[in-house]
MARTOR-910141 format. One record per residue: residue in one letter; residue number from 1; x, z negated, y negated of N, C-alpha, C, CB in turn. Coordinates in nm, 2 decimals. Glycine has a CB too. Layout:
N
<atom code="A" pos="NUM" n_u="X" n_w="Z" n_v="Y" ca_u="X" ca_w="Z" ca_v="Y" c_u="X" c_w="Z" c_v="Y" cb_u="X" cb_w="Z" cb_v="Y"/>
...
END
This chain:
45
<atom code="M" pos="1" n_u="-0.89" n_w="2.94" n_v="-0.93" ca_u="-1.00" ca_w="2.88" ca_v="-0.86" c_u="-0.98" c_w="2.84" c_v="-0.72" cb_u="-1.12" cb_w="2.97" cb_v="-0.87"/>
<atom code="D" pos="2" n_u="-0.90" n_w="2.93" n_v="-0.65" ca_u="-0.88" ca_w="2.92" ca_v="-0.51" c_u="-0.78" c_w="2.78" c_v="-0.48" cb_u="-0.82" cb_w="3.07" cb_v="-0.46"/>
<atom code="I" pos="3" n_u="-0.71" n_w="2.76" n_v="-0.60" ca_u="-0.62" ca_w="2.66" ca_v="-0.57" c_u="-0.67" c_w="2.54" c_v="-0.55" cb_u="-0.55" cb_w="2.64" cb_v="-0.66"/>
<atom code="L" pos="4" n_u="-0.80" n_w="2.52" n_v="-0.62" ca_u="-0.89" ca_w="2.40" ca_v="-0.61" c_u="-0.92" c_w="2.36" c_v="-0.47" cb_u="-1.03" cb_w="2.42" cb_v="-0.68"/>
<atom code="F" pos="5" n_u="-0.97" n_w="2.47" n_v="-0.40" ca_u="-1.00" ca_w="2.44" ca_v="-0.26" c_u="-0.88" c_w="2.39" c_v="-0.18" cb_u="-1.06" cb_w="2.57" cb_v="-0.19"/>
<atom code="L" pos="6" n_u="-0.77" n_w="2.41" n_v="-0.22" ca_u="-0.66" ca_w="2.37" ca_v="-0.14" c_u="-0.62" c_w="2.23" c_v="-0.18" cb_u="-0.54" cb_w="2.46" cb_v="-0.16"/>
<atom code="L" pos="7" n_u="-0.62" n_w="2.19" n_v="-0.33" ca_u="-0.57" ca_w="2.07" ca_v="-0.37" c_u="-0.69" c_w="1.95" c_v="-0.36" cb_u="-0.52" cb_w="2.09" cb_v="-0.53"/>
<atom code="I" pos="8" n_u="-0.80" n_w="1.99" n_v="-0.34" ca_u="-0.89" ca_w="1.87" ca_v="-0.35" c_u="-0.91" c_w="1.83" c_v="-0.20" cb_u="-1.03" cb_w="1.90" cb_v="-0.43"/>
<atom code="P" pos="9" n_u="-0.88" n_w="1.87" n_v="-0.10" ca_u="-0.88" ca_w="1.80" ca_v="0.02" c_u="-0.74" c_w="1.74" c_v="0.05" cb_u="-0.93" cb_w="1.89" cb_v="0.13"/>
<atom code="F" pos="10" n_u="-0.64" n_w="1.80" n_v="-0.02" ca_u="-0.50" ca_w="1.73" ca_v="-0.01" c_u="-0.51" c_w="1.61" c_v="-0.06" cb_u="-0.39" cb_w="1.81" cb_v="-0.07"/>
<atom code="S" pos="11" n_u="-0.56" n_w="1.60" n_v="-0.19" ca_u="-0.58" ca_w="1.46" ca_v="-0.26" c_u="-0.67" c_w="1.36" c_v="-0.21" cb_u="-0.61" cb_w="1.48" cb_v="-0.40"/>
<atom code="V" pos="12" n_u="-0.78" n_w="1.41" n_v="-0.12" ca_u="-0.85" ca_w="1.32" ca_v="-0.07" c_u="-0.79" c_w="1.27" c_v="0.06" cb_u="-0.99" cb_w="1.37" cb_v="-0.07"/>
<atom code="V" pos="13" n_u="-0.72" n_w="1.34" n_v="0.14" ca_u="-0.62" ca_w="1.31" ca_v="0.24" c_u="-0.52" c_w="1.22" c_v="0.21" cb_u="-0.57" cb_w="1.40" cb_v="0.28"/>
<atom code="L" pos="14" n_u="-0.47" n_w="1.24" n_v="0.08" ca_u="-0.38" ca_w="1.14" ca_v="0.03" c_u="-0.44" c_w="1.00" c_v="-0.01" cb_u="-0.30" cb_w="1.21" cb_v="-0.08"/>
<atom code="V" pos="15" n_u="-0.54" n_w="1.02" n_v="-0.06" ca_u="-0.61" ca_w="0.86" ca_v="-0.08" c_u="-0.62" c_w="0.80" c_v="0.03" cb_u="-0.75" cb_w="0.85" cb_v="-0.14"/>
<atom code="L" pos="16" n_u="-0.66" n_w="0.87" n_v="0.13" ca_u="-0.71" ca_w="0.80" ca_v="0.26" c_u="-0.58" c_w="0.77" c_v="0.32" cb_u="-0.81" cb_w="0.90" cb_v="0.36"/>
<atom code="V" pos="17" n_u="-0.49" n_w="0.81" n_v="0.33" ca_u="-0.36" ca_w="0.77" ca_v="0.38" c_u="-0.29" c_w="0.65" c_v="0.29" cb_u="-0.27" cb_w="0.89" cb_v="0.37"/>
<atom code="I" pos="18" n_u="-0.31" n_w="0.64" n_v="0.17" ca_u="-0.25" ca_w="0.52" ca_v="0.08" c_u="-0.36" c_w="0.39" c_v="0.10" cb_u="-0.25" cb_w="0.57" cb_v="-0.10"/>
<atom code="L" pos="19" n_u="-0.50" n_w="0.44" n_v="0.13" ca_u="-0.57" ca_w="0.31" ca_v="0.17" c_u="-0.55" c_w="0.26" c_v="0.32" cb_u="-0.73" cb_w="0.34" cb_v="0.15"/>
<atom code="A" pos="20" n_u="-0.52" n_w="0.35" n_v="0.38" ca_u="-0.48" ca_w="0.29" ca_v="0.53" c_u="-0.36" c_w="0.22" c_v="0.52" cb_u="-0.45" cb_w="0.41" cb_v="0.63"/>
<atom code="G" pos="21" n_u="-0.23" n_w="0.27" n_v="0.47" ca_u="-0.14" ca_w="0.19" ca_v="0.43" c_u="-0.17" c_w="0.07" c_v="0.37" cb_u="-0.08" cb_w="0.26" cb_v="0.37"/>
<atom code="L" pos="22" n_u="-0.25" n_w="0.04" n_v="0.29" ca_u="-0.27" ca_w="-0.07" ca_v="0.22" c_u="-0.35" c_w="-0.14" c_v="0.33" cb_u="-0.33" cb_w="-0.04" cb_v="0.07"/>
<atom code="W" pos="23" n_u="-0.45" n_w="-0.11" n_v="0.39" ca_u="-0.52" ca_w="-0.19" ca_v="0.47" c_u="-0.42" c_w="-0.25" c_v="0.58" cb_u="-0.63" cb_w="-0.11" cb_v="0.52"/>
<atom code="W" pos="24" n_u="-0.34" n_w="-0.17" n_v="0.63" ca_u="-0.24" ca_w="-0.20" ca_v="0.75" c_u="-0.15" c_w="-0.32" c_v="0.69" cb_u="-0.15" cb_w="-0.06" cb_v="0.81"/>
<atom code="A" pos="25" n_u="-0.10" n_w="-0.29" n_v="0.57" ca_u="-0.02" ca_w="-0.41" ca_v="0.52" c_u="-0.09" c_w="-0.55" c_v="0.49" cb_u="0.05" cb_w="-0.36" cb_v="0.39"/>
<atom code="V" pos="26" n_u="-0.23" n_w="-0.53" n_v="0.46" ca_u="-0.29" ca_w="-0.63" ca_v="0.45" c_u="-0.33" c_w="-0.72" c_v="0.58" cb_u="-0.38" cb_w="-0.60" cb_v="0.37"/>
<atom code="E" pos="27" n_u="-0.35" n_w="-0.64" n_v="0.68" ca_u="-0.38" ca_w="-0.68" ca_v="0.81" c_u="-0.27" c_w="-0.75" c_v="0.88" cb_u="-0.42" cb_w="-0.57" cb_v="0.88"/>
<atom code="R" pos="28" n_u="-0.16" n_w="-0.70" n_v="0.86" ca_u="-0.03" ca_w="-0.74" ca_v="0.89" c_u="0.05" c_w="-0.91" c_v="0.85" cb_u="0.04" cb_w="-0.62" cb_v="0.82"/>
<atom code="G" pos="29" n_u="-0.03" n_w="-0.91" n_v="0.73" ca_u="0.01" ca_w="-1.04" ca_v="0.63" c_u="0.10" c_w="-1.02" c_v="0.55" cb_u="0.05" cb_w="-1.17" cb_v="0.68"/>
<atom code="Q" pos="30" n_u="0.14" n_w="-0.89" n_v="0.48" ca_u="0.25" ca_w="-0.86" ca_v="0.41" c_u="0.21" c_w="-0.94" c_v="0.28" cb_u="0.28" cb_w="-0.70" cb_v="0.40"/>
<atom code="F" pos="31" n_u="0.09" n_w="-0.98" n_v="0.24" ca_u="0.05" ca_w="-1.03" ca_v="0.11" c_u="-0.01" c_w="-1.16" c_v="0.13" cb_u="-0.05" cb_w="-0.93" cb_v="0.03"/>
<atom code="D" pos="32" n_u="0.03" n_w="-1.26" n_v="0.24" ca_u="-0.01" ca_w="-1.36" ca_v="0.28" c_u="0.07" c_w="-1.46" c_v="0.18" cb_u="0.02" cb_w="-1.36" cb_v="0.42"/>
<atom code="H" pos="33" n_u="0.20" n_w="-1.47" n_v="0.15" ca_u="0.24" ca_w="-1.58" ca_v="0.07" c_u="0.35" c_w="-1.51" c_v="-0.01" cb_u="0.29" cb_w="-1.70" cb_v="0.15"/>
<atom code="V" pos="34" n_u="0.30" n_w="-1.42" n_v="-0.12" ca_u="0.40" ca_w="-1.37" ca_v="-0.20" c_u="0.48" c_w="-1.44" c_v="-0.27" cb_u="0.36" cb_w="-1.29" cb_v="-0.28"/>
<atom code="E" pos="35" n_u="0.47" n_w="-1.57" n_v="-0.34" ca_u="0.51" ca_w="-1.66" ca_v="-0.40" c_u="0.63" c_w="-1.71" c_v="-0.33" cb_u="0.40" cb_w="-1.74" cb_v="-0.42"/>
<atom code="G" pos="36" n_u="0.63" n_w="-1.72" n_v="-0.21" ca_u="0.74" ca_w="-1.78" ca_v="-0.13" c_u="0.86" c_w="-1.73" c_v="-0.14" cb_u="0.72" cb_w="-1.79" cb_v="0.00"/>
<atom code="E" pos="37" n_u="0.89" n_w="-1.62" n_v="-0.14" ca_u="1.02" ca_w="-1.57" ca_v="-0.16" c_u="1.06" c_w="-1.57" c_v="-0.31" cb_u="1.03" cb_w="-1.43" cb_v="-0.10"/>
<atom code="A" pos="38" n_u="1.02" n_w="-1.57" n_v="-0.42" ca_u="1.03" ca_w="-1.60" ca_v="-0.55" c_u="1.09" c_w="-1.74" c_v="-0.53" cb_u="0.91" cb_w="-1.59" cb_v="-0.63"/>
<atom code="E" pos="39" n_u="1.02" n_w="-1.85" n_v="-0.49" ca_u="1.05" ca_w="-1.98" ca_v="-0.48" c_u="1.18" c_w="-2.01" c_v="-0.40" cb_u="0.94" cb_w="-2.04" cb_v="-0.44"/>
<atom code="R" pos="40" n_u="1.16" n_w="-1.94" n_v="-0.30" ca_u="1.32" ca_w="-1.95" ca_v="-0.21" c_u="1.43" c_w="-1.94" c_v="-0.26" cb_u="1.35" cb_w="-1.85" cb_v="-0.11"/>
<atom code="I" pos="41" n_u="1.44" n_w="-1.84" n_v="-0.36" ca_u="1.58" ca_w="-1.85" ca_v="-0.41" c_u="1.62" c_w="-1.98" c_v="-0.51" cb_u="1.61" cb_w="-1.72" cb_v="-0.49"/>
<atom code="L" pos="42" n_u="1.51" n_w="-2.03" n_v="-0.54" ca_u="1.53" ca_w="-2.13" ca_v="-0.66" c_u="1.58" c_w="-2.28" c_v="-0.57" cb_u="1.37" cb_w="-2.14" cb_v="-0.77"/>
<atom code="H" pos="43" n_u="1.57" n_w="-2.26" n_v="-0.44" ca_u="1.57" ca_w="-2.40" ca_v="-0.36" c_u="1.70" c_w="-2.38" c_v="-0.28" cb_u="1.43" cb_w="-2.43" cb_v="-0.25"/>
<atom code="N" pos="44" n_u="1.83" n_w="-2.50" n_v="-0.29" ca_u="1.93" ca_w="-2.52" ca_v="-0.23" c_u="1.91" c_w="-2.54" c_v="-0.07" cb_u="1.98" cb_w="-2.62" cb_v="-0.30"/>
<atom code="D" pos="45" n_u="1.96" n_w="-2.48" n_v="0.01" ca_u="1.96" ca_w="-2.52" ca_v="0.16" c_u="2.06" c_w="-2.62" c_v="0.19" cb_u="1.98" cb_w="-2.40" cb_v="0.25"/>
END
């Protein structure tokens, strides 16, 4: 039972870190044009 007092806060912190990373990626424009790279390899330069 004592381990739950350790694991629950760690899991909450981990979820917050993951959400912060996702928010950071969205704000920096990482997901603005996801099809662009897939189409880029099909076009000859």
